[in-house]
N, C-alpha and C positions, 0 to 999 in steps of 0.2 A: 237637965241637959237633954236635948232631943237626940234620940238614938238614930243610927244610920238608917235603919229600916223605916222609921217614921219620916225621916227626911226624903228617902227614896219614894215613899208613898205620896208625900206632898208634891214632889217634883213631877211624878207621874200624873197626878190630878191636874196640875197646872199645864201640862203638855197637851191636854185635851183642847186647849184653845188653839193649838196649832195643827194637830192631826189626830185622828181616831187611833185606837190600838191597832197595831199590825196583826194580820190574821195568824192564828195558831191552827194548823190544818193537819189532820191525820193523813199520812201517806200510805195508801194501801200497797203500792208497789214495793216500797222498802220494808213495810211490815211483813209482807209475805216472804220476801227474800230472807229476812233475818229472824223470822218467827218471833216477832216482838211487836209491841204497840208503839209505833214510831210516829212522832209528830214533828212538823216543821214550823218553827217560829219564823215567819216570812218577813224579815227585815228588808228584804229586797223589794218589798211592796210599800215601803215608807214613801213620803212625798219626794225624797231625794234618792230613793232606791238603796238606802243603807241606814244603819242604826246611828251613824255619826250625827245626825240632826239632833238626837236626844241630848248628848253632852254639850253640843254647841248652844242649844236652847237654854239648858239649865244654867250653864256658866254665864251666858249673856244676861239672862233674867236676874241672876243674883248680883251681878255687877251693877246693873241698872237700878236695882232696889237699894243697894248700898250707896251708890253715887249717881243719882239721876242725871247729873250734868255730863257724865261720860257718854259721849256719842261717837267715839272713834275706836274701832276695833280692827285688829291686824292679825293675820294668820299666815302661815306658810304651809302649802299643801299642793300636791299634784293630783289629788283625787277626791275621795269622799268627804274628807273633813272640809275642804274648800267649798263643796256644794252645800254642806250643812250650815256652814257659817254664812254663806251667801243668802240662803233661804231665811235664816233667822234675822239677819240684818234687815232684810226687807220687811219682815214681820214686825220688828221693833221700831222701824223707821230711823235706824242709825246708819252711819257711814262705815263701810268695811273696805279695807284694802287687803287684797289677797295676793300674796306673792307665790308665783309658780315658776318652776324651772323653764328655761327657754325651750327645752326638749319636750315639754308636755304636749301630748297629742291635741290637735285642734278640737276634737270632739269633747274633751274634758273642759277645755277653756270655754267653749261655746255653751256647754251645759251650766257651768258656773255662772256665766254672765246671764243666762236665761233665768236662773233661779234668783239672782240678786237684783237684776234690772239696774235702775239708776242708783240703788243703794250701795252698790259696790264698784270698786275699780280693780282690775286685774293688772298686776305688774309682772312681767316676765323678766327674770334675771337669774343668771348662773346656769351652768351646764349640769351641775350636781346639786342635790338637795341641800347639802351642808352650806353651800354658798348662798342658796336661796334663803335658808333659815337665818343666816347671819345678817343678810340685807333686810329681812323683815323685822328682826329685833332692833336693828339700828334705826330703822325708820320709825318703829313704834316709840322708841325713846325720844326721837326727835320731835314727834308731834304730841307726845304725852298721851298716847293711846293705851288701850288695854290689849295685851297679847293673849290670844286664845290658843292654848296648847291643844294638840290633838288627843292626848291621852293622859299625860302626867300632870293632872290638875284635879284637886279634890272635888270641885263642882262638876267637872266633866265625868268623873267616876260615878258620882251620885246620879247624874243624868242617865248614864248608860245602865245603871241598875234598874231603870224602869222597864227594861226588857224582861228581867226576871219577875218583877212585880206583875206584869201583864200575863206572863206564862202561868203563874200560880192561880191567878184570878180566872183566866180563860179555861184552864184545864180542870179547875174545881178541886184539885188535890195536888199533892206534891209528886212529881215524877220520881221514878227510881234513879234515873240518871239524866244529867243534862250535859250535852256536848256542844262546845262552842269554840270558835277560833280565838287565837291569841296572837297579837302582833306587839303593839306597845303595851297592852295589858289593861286598857281602860274598861273594856267590856267584861273581861274575865274577873278583874278585881271588884268591879261593881256587883257582879253576880255572886262572887264568893262572900262579900261582906253582907249582902242582903240575905242570902240563903243561910248563912251561919247564924243569923238572928231569928229567922222565922221558919226555916225548914232545914235544920242541920243534918237531917238524915239523907238529903239529896246528895247523891254521888256526882262528882264533877270530873269530866275529862276535857282537857284543854288541848287544842290541836294547832300546831304551827307548821309552816312550810319547811321542808327539809333544808332548803337553801337559805333559811332565815330563822334558825332556831335559837333566838336570843334568850328566851326563857330557860330553855334547857341548859344553855351555857351559863346563865346566871345562877341557876340552882347548883350546878357543878362547882362553880367558883365561890358561891356563898354571897355574891354581890353582883349587881349589873356590870356586865363587861361588853365591850364593843367588838362585834364580829369583824374579823379581818376581811371577809368577803361575803357579800349578800347576793343571792339570785333574786332579781327583782320581778320575776315572772308573776309571783303572787303579790302584786304591788299593794294590795290592801292590807297585807299582814307581814310583809317582808321588812322587818325593822332591824337595824344593826344593833340597837341596844334597847332593852326594855326599860321603862321608866322607873325612877327611884321610888316614887310613891306607890306605883302599881306593884313593884316587886316586894315592897314591904308587906303588902296584903297576900301576895302569892308565894312568898319564900318558904312557907311551911307545906306547900303542896307536895305530896309524894312524887318523886321524879317519874315513877312508873305511870302516873296519871297524866303525864304530859306526852302526847303523841306527836310524831312528826310524819308529815305526808309528802311523798315524793311528787315533785312537780309534774312529771309525765303521767303518774296515776291520777292526779287531780284532773288532768285533761280528759281522761276516760270518763270521769264523773260528770264533768261539764257537758260532754257530748251526750252521755246517757240521759241526764236530767233534761236536756233540751229535746232530744229525739223521742224519749219515752213519756216524759211527764209534761213537756211543753214549758218547763221552768227555765228562765234565763238567769244564770248565776255568773258572777265574776269569780275568778280563781279563789279569792279569799272567802267568798260566800259559799263555796263548795267544800271547804275544809272539813266541816263537821260531818257532812254526809259521807265524804270520802273516807273518813277514819273509821266508819262503822265496820269496814272489812277487817280492821285490826282487832276489834273487840267483839266480833260476832258471837263467840262462845260465851262471853260475859252477859250479853244483853238478851239472850233467848228468854222469852216469856216475860220480859220487863217492859215498863213504860218508859220510853226514851224521848227526850225533846232535843232536837238538833236546831241550832240557831243558824239559819241561812243569812249571813250578815250583810250581803250586798248583791245587787244585780246590775251594777254599772259595767256591763261587758261591751267592749268595743268590737263590733262584728268584723272589723278589718283583721282582727286577730284569729278569726275562726279557722282559716286554712292552717295556721301554725298549730292551733289547738288540736285539730283533727289529725294532723300529721303526727304529733307527739303521742296522741292517744293510740293510733294504729301501731306505732313502734313499740309502745309500752305493752300493748296487748299481744305483741309477737306476730301480728298478721301482716306486717310490712317490714321489709329489711332492705338495706342497701349494702352492696358489696362491689368490690373492684375485681373484675375478671381479667385474667391474663389470657388474651385471645390469640391463638396462632394466626399468623398472617399468611393464610393459604385459602384458596377457594373452598367453600363448603364448611369452613370452621364455624361461622355464625349459625348456619343451618343445623350443624351437629348440636350446638348448644340449645337452640330453640326446640329441637326434638326431645330434649331431656326435661323440658318443663311439663308439669302436671296439667291436667285438663282445667283446673281451677286457678292456676298460677297466671297472674296478669302482670305484664311489664308496665310499670308506672313511670319508669325513667330509663332512658338508654342514651348514654353520652360517651362518645369516643374521646378519651382524654389525650393520649399521645402514644407514639410508638416507643415502647420502653426498651426494645432491643430490635435488632434487624429483622428477627423472625416473629416477634410478638408485639402486641399492642395492649394498652390498658383501657378498659371500658368500665364506666360507672353504670351500675344497673340497680334499679329499684324494682322490687317484686312485691305485689300484694296478693294475698290469698285468704280465703275465708277461715282456714284452720291453721293455727300456728304449727301443728304437727307436720304439715305439708313440707315445711322447710327441712326437716330432718330427712325426709325422703329425697328431696331435691338435692341436698348437699351430698347424700350418699351416692346418688347417680353421677353427680359431677366428679366425685372422688374416684368412682369406679372407671370413669372414662378419661381420667388423667387431666381434668381441667384444674388450673391453679386459680384460687380466688381468696379474697380477704373480706370477712364480714366487718363492715365499719359502722354498723347501726349504732353501737354504743360508744364508738370512738368519737368523743365530743370534739377533739381538735380537728380530725380529718373531716368530720361531718360539717363542722362550721365552715370550712373552706370549700368543700366539694358539693355539699347538698344545699 
């Protein structure tokens, strides 16, 4: 019987007909920051800018080998899986039907169509992914096609393991630690199975978004469970329930080896990697790099590989990402100021601002009482400590204010 490692090696070799290995690059910036030897496995530089092409290719290849007459493939996806399926459909000359939610951004729809060309059709249906998935599976049964799951499929897991195959080959040795994102678990389970056979000494850290920690929930429950609520900001890894097959591989992972990354902190990593390194990552692609801050003391002096899993970033999201990064870093705050309705009150407030405090937002909301009005104010400053000084001056001069930066309900309606 062929071992998983042998199957992963064979899948990797066959993948060379589609694309060369993605680069494994040492990152001097991160290495200096964490006093470690840090390498980035650049899955954001694959033909579809994510690792998802690997699982789609391997699954489609094996279906075609077993049943050559099968030339109809179906999937449901609003992102990277759709693009991987589209690319491989064109490669194999088969017909793909890709179901996407009606709410999918046009940029993702257009990229999927560009990768698949005449080999694929995109069907927009359902406001929510569960509805889209149900429609895709019903259509697949109707036409007798093959449904390509995004992660909970043995052949997909085998294909994703090719990331780890390439890492060991390119590095020329086993790293001390490998850090990779986890959503549905395809990439993580592929890495764990392969490394357990060929390099069991490699330590693994899996990172999931705080608002979609489905693996952590499953480990706590002892079985996959569906999260009641998911924050979709990290759309490439925010999964409501980890796969059954993938959890079977990951269920013995120590819970302390599964990290969660706050969405706002991920934004600081996205901005930093773009501004400092010129690397465009999507939120899920930044998870591994972002989590280094949580394990800084563990990795000092070690060789660490971070998998940057995707770079399909919609730049229309950049203003939101920058805003969230500034707020997380503490250098931008929003507050509601109760301003006396008298001549000179605004001038008194302005005189309390520090030399580096910049008003980024000023909006008169309403007169909350006969003698007072409410003002929404956004302040940006280069040093988070400046806010302590500002608020101390406001308190000393009797100004009444409420910091709403972390108040998600008020921020949603006012900011």
